[in-house]
TIMI-294640 format. One record per residue: x, y, z of N, C-alpha, C, O in turn; residue in three letters. Coordinates in Angstrom, 1 decimal. Example, Ala and Ser with C-alpha at 12.3 -4.5 7.8 and 13.67 -1.06 7.14 Angstrom:
residues 2
SITE    n.X    n.Y    n.Z   ca.X   ca.Y   ca.Z    c.X    c.Y    c.Z    o.X    o.Y    o.Z   r
SITE   13.2   -5.7    7.8   12.3   -4.5    7.8   13.2   -3.3    7.8   14.2   -3.3    8.5 ala
SITE   12.8   -2.2    7.1   13.7   -1.1    7.1   12.9    0.0    7.9   13.4    1.1    8.0 ser
//
This chain:
residues 82
SITE    n.X    n.Y    n.Z   ca.X   ca.Y   ca.Z    c.X    c.Y    c.Z    o.X    o.Y    o.Z   r
SITE   30.0   11.9  -45.4   28.8   12.2  -44.4   29.1   12.3  -43.5   29.3   11.2  -43.0 unk
SITE   29.4   13.8  -42.4   29.9   13.0  -41.1   28.9   13.1  -40.1   28.2   14.1  -40.1 unk
SITE   28.7   12.0  -39.1   27.4   11.8  -38.3   28.0   12.6  -37.0   29.1   12.4  -36.4 unk
SITE   27.0   13.4  -36.7   26.6   13.9  -36.0   26.2   13.7  -34.2   26.8   13.8  -33.2 unk
SITE   25.3   13.6  -34.6   24.2   13.0  -33.8   23.9   11.5  -33.7   24.4   10.7  -34.5 unk
SITE   23.0   11.1  -32.7   22.2    9.6  -32.6   21.6   10.1  -31.7   21.9   10.9  -30.9 unk
SITE   19.6    9.0  -31.9   18.9    8.6  -31.7   18.4    7.0  -31.4   19.0    6.1  -32.2 unk
SITE   17.7    6.6  -30.7   16.8    5.3  -30.3   15.9    5.0  -31.3   14.9    5.7  -31.3 unk
SITE   15.9    3.8  -32.4   14.7    3.9  -32.8   14.3    2.2  -32.0   15.0    1.2  -32.0 unk
SITE   12.8    2.6  -31.3   12.7    1.2  -31.4   11.6    0.4  -32.1   10.5    0.7  -32.1 unk
SITE   12.0   -0.4  -32.6   11.0   -2.0  -33.3   10.7   -3.0  -32.8   11.5   -3.8  -32.2 unk
SITE    9.2   -3.3  -33.0    9.1   -4.5  -32.9   10.0   -5.2  -33.3   10.9   -4.9  -34.1 unk
SITE    9.8   -6.7  -32.7   10.8   -8.4  -32.8   10.7   -8.1  -34.3   11.7   -7.7  -34.9 unk
SITE    9.5   -8.4  -35.0    9.5   -8.4  -36.6    9.7   -7.4  -37.6   10.1   -7.9  -38.7 unk
SITE    9.5   -6.4  -37.6   10.0   -5.1  -37.8   11.9   -5.2  -37.6   12.6   -4.5  -38.4 unk
SITE   12.3   -5.7  -37.0   13.8   -6.0  -36.5   14.6   -6.5  -37.7   15.3   -6.1  -38.5 unk
SITE   13.9   -8.0  -37.1   14.0   -9.5  -38.2   13.7   -9.3  -39.4   13.7  -10.1  -40.2 unk
SITE   13.2   -7.9  -39.6   13.2   -7.8  -41.8   14.1   -6.9  -41.8   14.9   -7.1  -42.7 unk
SITE   14.6   -5.7  -40.9   15.5   -4.8  -41.0   16.5   -5.3  -41.4   17.2   -4.9  -42.3 unk
SITE   17.0   -6.6  -40.3   18.7   -7.8  -40.7   18.6   -8.2  -41.3   19.5   -8.8  -41.9 unk
SITE   17.0   -8.1  -41.7   17.2   -9.6  -43.3   17.9   -8.8  -44.6   18.8   -9.0  -45.5 unk
SITE   17.1   -7.7  -44.2   17.4   -6.8  -46.3   18.7   -6.5  -45.1   18.7   -7.3  -44.2 unk
SITE   19.4   -5.8  -45.0   20.3   -5.4  -44.2   21.7   -6.3  -44.9   22.7   -6.0  -45.5 unk
SITE   20.8   -7.7  -44.3   21.9   -8.8  -45.1   22.0   -9.0  -47.3   22.9   -9.1  -48.2 unk
SITE   20.3   -8.8  -47.2   20.5   -8.7  -48.5   20.9   -7.4  -49.3   20.6   -7.4  -50.4 unk
SITE   21.6   -6.5  -48.8   21.8   -5.8  -49.6   24.1   -5.2  -49.0   24.9   -4.3  -49.2 unk
SITE   24.1   -6.8  -48.1   25.4   -5.6  -47.9   25.8   -5.3  -47.2   27.0   -5.4  -47.0 unk
SITE   24.7   -4.4  -46.0   24.7   -3.4  -45.5   24.5   -3.6  -44.5   23.9   -4.7  -44.4 unk
SITE   24.7   -3.0  -43.1   24.2   -2.8  -41.5   22.6   -2.0  -41.6   22.2   -1.1  -42.3 unk
SITE   21.9   -2.9  -40.3   20.8   -1.8  -40.1   20.5   -0.5  -40.3   19.6    0.1  -40.9 unk
SITE   21.5   -0.2  -39.5   21.9    1.6  -39.2   21.7    2.8  -40.7   21.2    3.9  -40.8 unk
SITE   22.5    1.8  -41.5   22.3    2.4  -42.5   21.3    2.2  -43.2   20.5    3.1  -43.5 unk
SITE   21.3    1.4  -43.4   19.8    1.2  -43.7   18.8    2.3  -43.2   18.1    3.0  -44.0 unk
SITE   18.6    2.4  -41.8   17.4    4.0  -41.5   18.2    5.0  -41.5   17.7    6.1  -41.3 unk
SITE   19.9    5.1  -41.8   19.8    6.6  -42.2   19.6    6.8  -43.3   19.3    8.0  -43.4 unk
SITE   19.5    6.1  -44.5   19.1    6.1  -46.1   17.6    6.4  -45.8   17.2    7.5  -46.2 unk
SITE   16.8    5.5  -45.3   15.4    5.6  -45.6   15.2    7.4  -44.9   14.7    8.3  -45.5 unk
SITE   15.6    7.7  -43.6   15.4    8.4  -42.6   15.5   10.1  -44.0   14.6   11.0  -44.1 unk
SITE   16.8   10.0  -44.8   17.0   11.0  -45.3   16.8   11.4  -46.4   17.0   12.5  -46.9 unk
SITE   15.9    9.8  -46.8   15.1    9.7  -48.6   13.7   10.4  -47.7   13.5   11.6  -47.9 unk
SITE   12.9    9.8  -46.7   11.8   10.7  -46.8   12.0   12.2  -46.1   10.9   12.8  -46.1 unk
SITE   12.9   12.7  -45.6   13.0   13.9  -44.7   13.7   15.2  -45.9   13.7   16.4  -45.7 unk
SITE   14.3   14.2  -47.4   15.1   15.5  -48.0   14.3   16.1  -48.7   14.5   17.1  -49.3 unk
SITE   13.5   15.7  -48.8   12.3   16.3  -49.9   12.5   16.2  -51.1   12.6   17.1  -51.9 unk
SITE   12.6   15.0  -51.3   13.1   14.6  -53.2   11.3   14.8  -54.0   10.0   14.8  -53.8 unk
SITE   11.8   14.8  -54.5   10.5   15.5  -55.8   10.4   13.6  -56.5   11.3   12.7  -56.5 unk
SITE    9.1   13.7  -57.0    8.8   12.6  -58.0   10.1   12.4  -59.0   10.6   11.3  -59.2 unk
SITE   10.6   13.9  -59.8   11.3   14.2  -60.3   13.3   13.1  -59.9   14.1   12.2  -60.2 unk
SITE   13.1   14.0  -59.2   14.9   13.5  -58.2   14.8   11.6  -58.3   15.6   10.8  -58.7 unk
SITE   13.3   11.5  -57.8   13.5   10.1  -57.6   13.3    9.0  -59.3   13.4    7.8  -59.5 unk
SITE   13.0    9.9  -60.0   13.1    9.0  -61.3   13.7    9.7  -62.2   13.3    9.9  -63.4 unk
SITE   15.2   10.2  -61.4   16.1   11.0  -62.9   16.2   10.5  -64.1   16.4   11.1  -65.2 unk
SITE   16.1    8.3  -63.8   17.1    8.2  -64.8   16.5    8.1  -66.1   16.8    8.1  -67.2 unk
SITE   15.3    7.8  -65.5   14.1    7.4  -66.7   13.6    8.7  -67.3   12.6    8.7  -68.1 unk
SITE   14.3    9.7  -67.1   13.5   11.3  -67.7   14.3   11.3  -69.1   15.3   10.5  -69.1 unk
SITE   14.0   12.1  -70.1   14.9   12.4  -70.7   13.9   12.9  -71.5   12.7   12.6  -71.4 unk
SITE   14.5   13.9  -72.8   13.4   14.7  -73.7   13.4   14.5  -74.6   14.4   13.9  -75.0 unk
SITE   12.4   14.7  -75.3   11.9   15.2  -76.6   12.9   15.8  -77.8   13.7   16.7  -77.6 unk
SITE   12.8   15.1  -79.0   14.2   16.1  -79.5   13.5   16.8  -80.9   14.0   17.7  -81.5 unk
SITE   12.1   16.2  -81.3   11.5   16.3  -82.2    9.8   17.3  -81.9    9.0   17.4  -80.9 unk
SITE    9.7   17.9  -83.1    8.6   19.5  -82.8    7.2   18.8  -81.3    7.4   18.2  -80.2 unk
SITE    6.0   19.4  -82.1    4.6   19.3  -81.2    4.4   17.9  -80.8    4.3   17.1  -81.8 unk
SITE    4.3   17.4  -79.5    3.7   16.3  -79.9    2.2   16.0  -80.6    1.2   16.7  -80.5 unk
SITE    2.2   14.7  -81.4    1.2   14.5  -81.9    0.0   13.5  -81.3    0.3   12.8  -80.4 unk
SITE   -1.6   13.5  -82.0   -1.8   12.4  -81.1   -3.0   12.1  -82.1   -3.2   12.7  -83.2 unk
SITE   -3.6   11.3  -81.8   -5.0   10.1  -82.2   -4.1    9.0  -83.1   -3.2    8.3  -82.6 unk
SITE   -4.4    9.0  -84.6   -3.7    7.6  -85.0   -2.8    8.4  -85.7   -3.4    8.7  -86.8 unk
SITE   -1.8    8.9  -85.8   -1.0    9.9  -86.7    0.3    9.6  -85.0    1.5    9.8  -85.1 unk
SITE   -0.2    9.1  -83.8    1.0    9.2  -82.6    1.4    7.2  -83.0    2.5    6.6  -82.9 unk
SITE   -0.1    6.7  -83.5    0.2    5.4  -83.4    1.0    5.3  -84.7    1.5    4.2  -84.7 unk
SITE    1.4    6.2  -85.8    1.9    5.6  -86.4    3.0    6.0  -86.6    3.7    5.6  -87.5 unk
SITE    3.3    7.0  -85.6    4.7    7.8  -85.7    5.5    6.7  -84.0    6.7    6.7  -83.9 unk
SITE    5.1    6.2  -83.5    5.0    5.4  -82.8    5.7    4.2  -82.6    6.5    3.9  -81.7 unk
SITE    5.2    3.8  -83.3    4.8    2.3  -84.0    6.6    1.3  -83.6    6.9    0.3  -83.0 unk
SITE    7.5    2.4  -84.3    9.1    1.9  -84.0    9.6    1.8  -82.5   10.5    1.1  -82.1 unk
SITE    8.9    2.7  -81.6    9.2    3.3  -80.7    9.1    1.8  -79.8    8.2    0.9  -79.9 unk
SITE   10.6    2.0  -78.7   11.3    1.0  -77.6   11.6    1.7  -77.0   12.4    2.5  -77.4 unk
SITE   10.8    1.8  -75.4   11.4    1.8  -74.0   12.7    1.8  -73.7   13.3    0.7  -73.4 unk
SITE   13.3    2.8  -73.7   14.8    2.1  -73.4   15.3    2.5  -74.2   16.5    2.6  -73.9 unk
SITE   15.1    3.3  -76.0   16.0    3.0  -76.2   16.7    4.7  -76.8   16.0    5.2  -77.6 unk
SITE   17.1    5.0  -76.7   18.1    6.6  -76.8   17.9    6.9  -78.5   18.6    6.5  -79.4 unk
SITE   17.3    7.6  -78.4   17.7    9.0  -80.4   16.9    8.6  -80.5   16.3    8.9  -81.6 unk
//
């Protein structure tokens, strides 16, 4: 990523303190956290973009409902693929 421009952000001392703590916790810099947050906010990410690793596909036929669904899903565990 090429950085082309810069701007100044004024924060309260409390917000700056929290930002620095978070940067230390992540092993990062306050600037990189702010860049990431701005890009995330303005990047137009959809809920699907943000949750891509949890989204899968159903390999079987139509969705069932009611008691049949409880029976069909009794052995299902989240995080299990296949």
